[in-house]
C-alpha positions as CSV (number, residue, x, y, z in Angstrom):
1,X,-18.1,-21.3,27.2
2,X,-15.6,-20.5,30.1
3,X,-12.6,-21.4,27.9
4,X,-14.2,-19.1,25.2
5,X,-14.8,-16.3,27.5
6,X,-11.2,-16.7,28.6
7,X,-9.8,-16.8,25.6
8,X,-12.0,-13.5,24.4
9,X,-10.7,-11.6,27.5
10,X,-7.2,-12.6,26.6
11,X,-7.3,-11.3,23.2
12,X,-9.3,-8.2,24.1
13,X,-7.6,-5.3,22.3
14,X,-5.7,-2.5,24.1
15,X,-6.4,0.8,23.5
16,X,-3.1,2.4,24.5
17,X,0.5,1.4,24.6
18,X,1.4,-0.7,27.6
19,X,4.4,0.1,30.1
20,X,6.3,-2.9,29.8
21,X,9.2,-4.0,32.1
22,X,11.5,-3.9,28.9
23,X,10.7,-0.3,28.1
24,X,13.3,2.1,27.6
25,X,13.9,5.1,29.1
26,X,15.2,6.8,26.3
27,X,15.7,6.1,22.3
28,X,19.2,4.9,23.2
29,X,18.8,3.3,26.5
30,X,20.0,-0.1,25.3
31,X,20.1,-3.8,27.3
32,X,20.7,-6.8,26.1
33,X,17.2,-8.3,26.6
34,X,15.5,-5.0,25.1
35,X,17.4,-5.4,21.7
36,X,16.7,-9.0,22.0
37,X,13.1,-8.3,22.1
38,X,13.6,-5.2,19.4
39,X,15.3,-7.4,17.3
40,X,12.5,-10.3,17.3
41,X,9.7,-8.2,16.7
42,X,11.3,-6.4,14.0
43,X,12.0,-9.8,12.4
44,X,8.7,-10.9,12.6
45,X,7.2,-8.0,11.2
46,X,9.3,-8.5,7.9
47,X,8.3,-12.1,7.7
48,X,4.5,-11.5,8.1
49,X,5.1,-8.8,5.6
50,X,6.9,-11.3,3.2
51,X,4.3,-13.8,3.9
52,X,1.5,-11.3,2.2
53,X,4.2,-10.6,-0.8
54,X,4.3,-14.6,-1.3
55,X,0.2,-15.0,-0.9
56,X,-0.2,-13.7,-4.2
57,X,-3.0,-11.7,-2.9
58,X,-1.8,-8.3,-2.6
59,X,0.9,-6.6,-0.3
60,X,0.9,-4.3,2.2
61,X,1.0,-0.7,1.0
62,X,4.7,-0.1,1.4
63,X,5.2,-3.4,0.0
64,X,3.1,-2.6,-3.2
65,X,5.5,0.3,-3.6
66,X,8.9,-1.7,-2.7
67,X,7.8,-4.4,-5.3
68,X,6.9,-2.0,-8.0
69,X,10.3,-0.2,-7.7
70,X,12.1,-3.9,-7.8
71,X,10.3,-4.6,-11.0
72,X,11.4,-1.1,-12.5
73,X,15.0,-1.6,-11.5
74,X,15.3,-5.5,-11.8
75,X,16.5,-5.5,-8.2
76,X,15.4,-7.1,-4.9
77,X,12.1,-6.1,-2.7
78,X,14.2,-6.2,0.5
79,X,16.9,-4.1,-0.9
80,X,14.2,-1.4,-1.9
81,X,12.7,-1.5,1.2
82,X,15.7,-0.7,2.6
83,X,16.1,2.0,0.3
84,X,12.7,3.6,0.7
85,X,13.3,3.4,4.6
86,X,16.4,5.4,4.2
87,X,14.7,8.1,2.1
88,X,11.9,8.2,4.4
89,X,14.6,8.8,7.0
90,X,16.1,11.7,5.5
91,X,12.6,13.5,5.4
92,X,13.0,13.7,8.9
93,X,15.5,16.0,8.7
94,X,13.5,19.2,8.0
95,X,10.9,18.0,10.2
96,X,13.7,18.2,12.9
97,X,12.4,14.7,14.3
98,X,15.0,12.6,15.6
99,X,15.5,8.9,15.3
100,X,16.2,6.2,18.1
101,X,18.4,2.7,17.8
102,X,15.1,0.9,17.0
103,X,14.4,3.4,14.1
104,X,17.6,2.5,12.7
105,X,17.4,-1.4,13.5
106,X,14.2,-1.0,11.6
107,X,15.6,0.1,8.3
108,X,17.7,-2.8,8.6
109,X,16.2,-5.8,10.0
110,X,12.5,-5.7,8.3
111,X,14.1,-5.2,4.8
112,X,16.6,-8.4,5.6
113,X,13.7,-10.4,7.0
114,X,11.3,-9.4,4.0
115,X,14.2,-10.8,1.5
116,X,14.6,-13.7,3.7
117,X,10.9,-14.7,3.5
118,X,10.6,-14.3,0.1
119,X,13.7,-16.3,-0.5
120,X,12.6,-19.0,1.6
121,X,9.0,-19.3,1.8
122,X,7.3,-20.5,-1.1
123,X,4.5,-18.8,-3.1
124,X,1.1,-20.0,-2.2
125,X,-0.4,-22.1,-4.8
126,X,-4.0,-21.9,-4.3
127,X,-6.4,-19.7,-2.8
128,X,-6.7,-21.4,0.7
129,X,-2.7,-21.4,0.8
130,X,-2.7,-17.4,-0.3
131,X,-5.5,-16.6,2.7
132,X,-3.8,-18.5,5.3
133,X,-0.8,-16.6,4.4
134,X,-2.6,-13.3,4.1
135,X,-4.3,-13.8,7.8
136,X,-0.7,-15.2,9.2
137,X,1.3,-12.3,7.7
138,X,-1.2,-9.6,9.6
139,X,-1.1,-11.6,12.9
140,X,3.0,-11.4,12.6
141,X,3.0,-7.9,11.5
142,X,0.8,-7.0,14.6
143,X,2.7,-9.0,17.0
144,X,5.9,-7.6,16.0
145,X,4.8,-4.3,16.4
146,X,3.5,-4.8,19.7
147,X,7.1,-5.8,20.5
148,X,9.0,-3.1,18.9
149,X,6.8,0.0,20.0
150,X,7.0,-1.3,23.6
151,X,10.8,-1.1,23.7
152,X,10.5,2.5,23.6
153,X,13.8,2.8,21.4
154,X,11.9,5.5,18.5
155,X,9.6,4.7,15.8
156,X,10.3,3.1,12.5
157,X,10.7,6.0,9.6
158,X,7.6,5.5,8.0
159,X,5.6,6.1,12.0
160,X,8.0,8.9,12.9
161,X,7.5,10.6,9.4
162,X,3.6,10.7,9.9
163,X,3.9,11.6,13.7
164,X,6.3,14.5,12.7
165,X,3.7,15.8,9.8
166,X,0.9,15.7,12.3
167,X,3.2,17.6,15.1
168,X,4.0,20.1,12.4
169,X,1.1,20.4,10.5
170,X,-1.8,19.9,13.3
171,X,-3.6,17.7,10.9
172,X,-5.1,14.7,12.5
173,X,-2.9,11.5,12.3
174,X,-5.8,9.3,10.7
175,X,-5.5,12.0,7.7
176,X,-1.7,12.1,7.5
177,X,-1.5,8.4,7.6
178,X,-4.2,7.8,4.6
179,X,-2.6,10.5,2.8
180,X,0.8,8.9,3.0
181,X,0.1,5.6,2.5
182,X,-2.5,6.4,-0.4
183,X,0.2,8.0,-2.2
184,X,2.6,5.0,-1.6
185,X,-0.3,2.6,-2.8
186,X,-1.1,4.4,-6.1
187,X,2.9,5.2,-7.1
188,X,3.4,1.2,-6.5
189,X,0.6,0.1,-8.1
190,X,1.4,2.3,-11.1
191,X,4.8,0.8,-10.9
192,X,3.6,-2.7,-10.9
193,X,3.4,-3.4,-7.7
194,X,0.6,-6.2,-6.2
195,X,-2.4,-4.6,-5.2
196,X,-5.4,-7.0,-4.5
197,X,-7.7,-8.5,-1.7
198,X,-4.9,-9.1,0.6
199,X,-4.0,-5.2,0.4
200,X,-7.5,-4.4,1.5
201,X,-7.4,-7.1,4.2
202,X,-4.3,-5.4,5.7
203,X,-5.9,-2.4,5.7
204,X,-9.0,-3.4,7.4
205,X,-7.5,-5.4,10.0
206,X,-3.9,-4.3,10.8
207,X,-5.3,-1.9,13.7
208,X,-6.8,-4.2,15.1
209,X,-4.0,-7.0,15.1
210,X,-1.7,-4.5,16.6
211,X,-4.2,-3.8,19.2
212,X,-5.0,-7.1,20.1
213,X,-1.1,-7.8,20.6
214,X,-0.7,-4.6,22.4
215,X,-3.4,-6.1,25.0
216,X,-1.8,-9.5,25.1
217,X,1.8,-8.0,25.9
218,X,-0.3,-6.0,28.1
219,X,-2.0,-8.9,30.3
220,X,1.3,-10.9,30.3
221,X,3.4,-8.3,31.6
222,X,0.8,-7.6,34.1
223,X,0.6,-11.3,35.3
224,X,4.4,-11.3,35.6
225,X,4.9,-8.3,37.6
226,X,2.3,-9.3,39.9
């Protein structure tokens, strides 16, 4: 019982973004350790996304769009993920949002990691393996998010668009996110992107996954600093 209680405490979600030893002072405040943590976080984020694609249970919303466009233009999902991110970044210009090193890194590394995962991780052959892929993917996206967010080197293109629209319009963040991801999901599905139970599980669990890993990061860094 003590071990279970200890594990539950360790996995307790965190409600805020913790201040970590590697957090940057500004979006271009670079150091070797900070950049390494950022790159690692973005890489496992992309691998997590590729696991959802390879699960055959349904992709994360933006990968539904990337897959739909990849089918339409007979191209690779990784490349379309990169191009989508670049287009979203261009939408920052009229909103006067400024990118950081993490923003640019997000565009390149996540797209490359997604394609790497698709190329080397075999598609799930049965329901059990598919579900393992889905939950492992959600966990990796949550872990990757917790690492790159706490670097403080700038949001990803999609998150930056969401917060910029929120600040300019005054519409709640949740509603802005729902409108953006709903539009992306519908468009991607119409183009042939895979929408399924994995998509629903991702939407339901990704927020909790990020919160849990932010909590783990907060507790580990707190113990290290003591």
